[in-house]
Backbone as CSV, one residue per row, in Angstrom:
resi,resn,N_x,N_y,N_z,CA_x,CA_y,CA_z,C_x,C_y,C_z
1,UNK,78.822,-21.138,-6.834,77.587,-21.836,-6.532,76.989,-21.220,-5.266
2,UNK,75.825,-20.599,-5.407,75.204,-19.997,-4.234,74.482,-21.060,-3.413
3,UNK,74.616,-21.016,-2.117,73.945,-22.020,-1.294,72.430,-21.803,-1.283
4,UNK,71.717,-22.881,-1.406,70.265,-22.862,-1.228,69.963,-23.871,-0.132
5,UNK,69.529,-23.385,0.979,69.189,-24.248,2.101,67.670,-24.311,2.180
6,UNK,67.159,-25.518,2.231,65.727,-25.720,2.390,65.466,-25.969,3.862
7,UNK,64.497,-25.260,4.399,64.140,-25.430,5.806,62.632,-25.560,5.912
8,UNK,62.195,-26.459,6.760,60.759,-26.602,7.011,60.469,-26.193,8.441
9,UNK,59.498,-25.314,8.576,59.117,-24.784,9.881,57.709,-25.260,10.215
10,UNK,57.566,-25.811,11.398,56.257,-26.233,11.891,56.063,-25.602,13.264
11,UNK,54.945,-24.902,13.417,54.644,-24.248,14.693,53.293,-24.744,15.189
12,UNK,53.247,-25.105,16.466,52.019,-25.582,17.085,51.712,-24.680,18.278
13,UNK,50.527,-24.084,18.259,50.063,-23.239,19.372,49.208,-24.090,20.297
14,UNK,49.592,-24.167,21.560,48.863,-24.988,22.532,48.138,-24.125,23.554
15,UNK,47.091,-24.695,24.142,46.384,-24.039,25.234,45.618,-22.799,24.817
16,UNK,45.125,-22.774,23.592,44.426,-21.585,23.097,42.914,-21.685,23.288
17,UNK,42.427,-22.851,23.718,40.990,-23.032,23.890,40.282,-23.418,22.601
18,UNK,41.033,-23.624,21.533,40.456,-23.989,20.241,41.386,-24.968,19.530
19,UNK,40.799,-25.818,18.708,41.617,-26.720,17.908,42.131,-26.035,16.645
20,UNK,41.592,-24.892,16.297,42.031,-24.144,15.120,43.304,-23.368,15.439
21,UNK,44.238,-23.385,14.508,45.483,-22.644,14.700,45.716,-21.615,13.607
22,UNK,44.808,-21.506,12.638,45.069,-20.670,11.466,45.316,-19.200,11.812
23,UNK,44.620,-18.660,12.781,44.839,-17.254,13.155,46.253,-17.051,13.703
24,UNK,46.728,-18.023,14.442,48.077,-17.928,15.010,49.142,-18.162,13.931
25,UNK,48.908,-19.164,13.104,49.875,-19.497,12.058,49.980,-18.378,11.033
26,UNK,48.875,-17.697,10.770,48.928,-16.594,9.804,49.885,-15.501,10.282
27,UNK,49.996,-15.298,11.584,50.954,-14.320,12.108,52.389,-14.792,11.887
28,UNK,52.615,-16.089,12.034,53.944,-16.645,11.769,54.303,-16.483,10.294
29,UNK,53.334,-16.713,9.414,53.586,-16.575,7.978,53.880,-15.120,7.619
30,UNK,53.199,-14.186,8.263,53.494,-12.765,8.029,54.945,-12.446,8.397
31,UNK,55.435,-13.057,9.466,56.837,-12.850,9.865,57.776,-13.437,8.817
32,UNK,57.407,-14.562,8.246,58.219,-15.170,7.189,58.210,-14.269,5.956
33,UNK,57.057,-13.738,5.611,56.950,-12.833,4.454,57.841,-11.608,4.615
34,UNK,57.930,-11.087,5.832,58.773,-9.919,6.090,60.243,-10.194,5.789
35,UNK,60.643,-11.448,5.871,62.036,-11.811,5.597,62.362,-11.721,4.105
36,UNK,61.334,-11.687,3.270,61.552,-11.539,1.833,62.157,-12.760,1.155
37,UNK,61.895,-13.929,1.692,62.436,-15.161,1.113,61.355,-15.901,0.338
38,UNK,61.779,-16.888,-0.442,60.830,-17.762,-1.130,60.350,-18.785,-0.101
39,UNK,59.031,-18.975,-0.055,58.488,-19.972,0.862,57.249,-20.602,0.249
40,UNK,56.870,-21.744,0.780,55.670,-22.438,0.326,54.927,-22.936,1.560
41,UNK,53.716,-22.459,1.716,52.854,-22.893,2.810,52.270,-24.255,2.458
42,UNK,52.318,-25.182,3.402,51.730,-26.508,3.201,50.738,-26.756,4.340
43,UNK,49.921,-27.791,4.245,48.970,-28.059,5.323,49.624,-28.382,6.668
44,UNK,50.895,-28.808,6.648,51.558,-29.240,7.877,52.724,-28.365,8.301
45,UNK,53.018,-27.322,7.550,54.145,-26.472,7.885,54.448,-25.524,6.743
46,UNK,55.582,-24.884,6.826,56.018,-23.951,5.788,57.438,-24.310,5.389
47,UNK,57.646,-24.458,4.089,58.964,-24.772,3.563,59.567,-23.470,3.047
48,UNK,60.816,-23.233,3.402,61.485,-21.978,3.051,62.780,-22.265,2.310
49,UNK,63.175,-21.310,1.488,64.446,-21.362,0.788,65.285,-20.201,1.312
50,UNK,66.391,-20.514,1.971,67.244,-19.481,2.562,68.685,-19.688,2.114
51,UNK,69.527,-18.699,2.351,70.914,-18.814,1.907,71.885,-19.194,3.021
52,UNK,71.397,-19.262,4.269,72.281,-19.678,5.361,71.462,-20.271,6.503
53,UNK,72.133,-21.067,7.309,71.495,-21.633,8.498,71.075,-20.503,9.436
54,UNK,71.903,-19.468,9.528,71.586,-18.328,10.387,70.272,-17.668,9.954
55,UNK,70.067,-17.545,8.627,68.805,-16.981,8.137,67.628,-17.832,8.577
56,UNK,67.757,-19.147,8.454,66.681,-20.049,8.864,66.362,-19.876,10.344
57,UNK,67.405,-19.779,11.157,67.201,-19.620,12.600,66.558,-18.274,12.937
58,UNK,66.990,-17.216,12.265,66.414,-15.887,12.503,64.939,-15.848,12.116
59,UNK,64.602,-16.446,10.989,63.209,-16.464,10.538,62.361,-17.319,11.466
60,UNK,62.908,-18.457,11.902,62.198,-19.302,12.851,61.877,-18.528,14.131
61,UNK,62.863,-17.799,14.630,62.669,-17.028,15.858,61.588,-15.967,15.660
62,UNK,61.612,-15.272,14.534,60.612,-14.238,14.263,59.212,-14.836,14.173
63,UNK,59.084,-15.976,13.508,57.780,-16.639,13.379,57.289,-17.141,14.736
64,UNK,58.173,-17.726,15.500,57.848,-18.222,16.842,57.364,-17.068,17.733
65,UNK,58.107,-15.975,17.731,57.747,-14.816,18.554,56.440,-14.168,18.098
66,UNK,56.148,-14.226,16.791,54.888,-13.665,16.288,53.696,-14.399,16.888
67,UNK,53.825,-15.707,17.076,52.740,-16.483,17.693,52.648,-16.152,19.180
68,UNK,53.774,-16.026,19.848,53.791,-15.651,21.270,53.110,-14.291,21.466
69,UNK,53.394,-13.342,20.568,52.818,-11.995,20.684,51.303,-11.996,20.569
70,UNK,50.731,-13.050,19.996,49.266,-13.172,19.923,48.675,-13.567,21.272
71,UNK,49.540,-13.816,22.247,49.062,-14.187,23.566,49.080,-15.673,23.839
72,UNK,49.623,-16.447,22.925,49.712,-17.887,23.131,50.768,-18.147,24.207
73,UNK,50.404,-18.913,25.208,51.295,-19.144,26.346,52.266,-20.305,26.140
74,UNK,51.941,-21.196,25.178,52.833,-22.330,24.922,52.887,-22.575,23.422
75,UNK,54.101,-22.553,22.886,54.313,-22.728,21.451,55.410,-23.768,21.250
76,UNK,55.115,-24.747,20.404,56.118,-25.740,20.040,56.538,-25.454,18.605
77,UNK,57.843,-25.318,18.385,58.368,-24.999,17.071,59.396,-26.048,16.661
78,UNK,59.198,-26.586,15.456,60.135,-27.555,14.887,60.757,-26.928,13.647
79,UNK,62.066,-27.055,13.513,62.765,-26.571,12.337,63.624,-27.705,11.793
80,UNK,63.418,-28.029,10.529,64.218,-29.038,9.854,65.018,-28.330,8.770
81,UNK,66.313,-28.552,8.759,67.194,-27.876,7.802,67.858,-28.910,6.902
82,UNK,67.766,-28.681,5.592,68.460,-29.501,4.599,69.507,-28.609,3.946
83,UNK,70.742,-28.780,4.349,71.858,-27.953,3.884,72.722,-28.794,2.949
84,UNK,72.347,-28.800,1.673,73.075,-29.592,0.674,74.015,-28.679,-0.090
85,UNK,75.303,-28.907,0.051,76.296,-28.004,-0.529,76.821,-28.477,-1.887
86,UNK,76.623,-29.750,-2.230,77.195,-30.265,-3.475,76.384,-29.891,-4.711
87,UNK,75.080,-29.700,-4.553,74.224,-29.414,-5.699,73.028,-28.596,-5.231
88,UNK,73.200,-27.282,-5.173,72.105,-26.458,-4.656,70.893,-26.503,-5.583
89,UNK,69.760,-26.872,-5.023,68.518,-26.937,-5.780,67.431,-26.219,-4.988
90,UNK,66.645,-25.437,-5.693,65.544,-24.723,-5.068,64.328,-25.617,-4.887
91,UNK,63.283,-25.042,-4.319,62.069,-25.793,-4.032,61.492,-26.437,-5.284
92,UNK,61.349,-25.661,-6.350,60.744,-26.183,-7.577,61.586,-27.303,-8.183
93,UNK,62.900,-27.124,-8.171,63.782,-28.149,-8.731,63.656,-29.474,-7.982
94,UNK,63.507,-29.409,-6.699,63.371,-30.631,-5.899,62.064,-31.340,-6.229
95,UNK,61.003,-30.564,-6.367,59.699,-31.153,-6.694,59.737,-31.749,-8.094
96,UNK,60.294,-31.023,-9.043,60.382,-31.525,-10.417,61.226,-32.794,-10.507
97,UNK,62.259,-32.896,-9.701,63.090,-34.098,-9.690,62.273,-35.325,-9.323
98,UNK,61.408,-35.196,-8.353,60.550,-36.317,-7.954,59.506,-36.588,-9.036
99,UNK,58.861,-35.530,-9.522,57.820,-35.712,-10.541,58.356,-36.377,-11.796
100,UNK,59.601,-36.103,-12.157,60.179,-36.696,-13.368,60.360,-38.209,-13.228
101,UNK,60.322,-38.687,-12.009,60.522,-40.117,-11.771,59.205,-40.862,-11.561
102,UNK,58.107,-40.145,-11.601,56.796,-40.792,-11.414,56.324,-41.472,-12.675
């Protein structure tokens, strides 16, 4: 059974002089894309499918640093990890499980 860890990453760029964050977040998403993992962009964050906690942490660091490299002086990053070892389910399977109960 291969581990599938779901992680949600939320990055907030502060002190940029604008309420828009899309230019900064797009750089974080590019860093996630470079990792070659399955991910889903949402209005409030990015959900990722990784095979280890270490992968989630490495990708989080790369995304965080990508925003810093844009010149943002203050970045808040939240990472939520769901490490379920008894029944590995990917992003689509989790969504379908809920939809089947609606």
